[in-house]
C-alpha angles and dihedrals in degrees: 000000000000129000101060094126135067133188137039110236096000100048135177126196116188130197138178143068135253094254101025126107094273150339123232149144149205120237112206124190101028107149119246125252099037112140102223120214101219093186091058090053090050089049090057088050091052091054091057103037123113122251095035096127143006092261097061138060113301096221106129116224126153090202091207111181119227114198112210104177146358097059130096122177091343097308133102114253097202090251124111114296110221121192140175132207110193120216109227107164107048117154101189094168088069086074102044089100092065097047092111099024136075118231114227116259092004125114091248098107101040090041092057094040089052101043104020090233138059140186102232093189103109091328095298111225093000091062120114086236085086089074090073087081090050091057091054092053093045091050088054092045089054090062094056091068106025092172092063112088120207118188125175127178142167108270100175142013114192105314095341111104137176104247096201132087114252089247088067095054129090106228090199087072094061094091094042094091137032094250091059093228115144093211104080096200093051093041090059091054090047093051093048092050092049090052090051092049089051093053089052089056088241138115137225139205133223146166136262122209119205126196123193118192136186095028111160120237113265110042112137138036123260102231125036096345099059114160092235090048092055092044088052093049091047092050095044088054090065113098117261095015114138106169145022132190131167131197113351089352116180091346087069088065088069097053139087120241090244086060098041104045115106105225119213132247119216090259095055097259118119130241092228130018109217086137088069094228096301126091122176089359091299127107113250101197097259122111113293111218133173142163129228125199122213125197123226113279106270096225110081130173092237131098114260138173114250143157129265128208091262093061094257125138106232139169121252140170130204120253134182134038117327140155115257085204123016100197099085091059093038094065097085088044091057090049091049096052090046089052091048092054094045092047089051094050092041090058093043090052091053089060088068093058 
């Protein structure tokens, strides 16, 4: 299987399955001499872990990270950073009913057709549990550039949207509720709706907005390796992601150039920021902001028609522990992937100096 690594200079390779012994990864290219805050890394893992509230999957995993290499006396040595995240609460029997059937809108069917074998326990390698390793790498990446601030938050659940620009939000409120929405009134509506959806045995999608501040001018390359192209690839690699837009996004397609152009101030900043902090594929020093769309979780607790491995249409119903809405737990994943992209470009940029 190819495609288990991401990045050029700052590079993460992940391994493990949802119901295997452990997940883990190797981080290559982290500069030497960085004093890693291990508590901050564990905090990011706690934000992503299952079982953290009543509106997410009730699988109980501590997701405690064990660092195996690349650190000495609390500092990075410049060598590969190896880490392990043990799985401690697998309930593989929850998936025995799908051993011979393919769940609608999951990777089951294509996975088995491609590889001739699949781990049906929670999706195996195709499970969103793999993203735990990405969060570790992202938490390390954030400590390479401590002045850059990355804040992601849930901006919509179903048809419930925050109706304020991100500049009017207090990002410190994001962790004040289980939905991870920094607007308390909207968060309450979202939480109520997710609870209703869960009682129906159904799921719902949503969007996450990410704002990156204090990015220096010059990150990104102007042709194939544009900063926004890499951010898009990183976000679209996250399980359940169906869309990515940055800056004005699709709304920009409705505008005239005279409306859309970001005019300059004398200091090189711009009066507006419809470019989303990136011009010509290169960061311009303004806030980078983008939105990521997540589909509803595919496993629902309702009967559906599906296909078995003998080619028969059969009836199945989801079992086990699943998120009714993935976006609250995906917030730290979005931040992590953004941090990995920025760390990679930050280090590439330093090679020009």
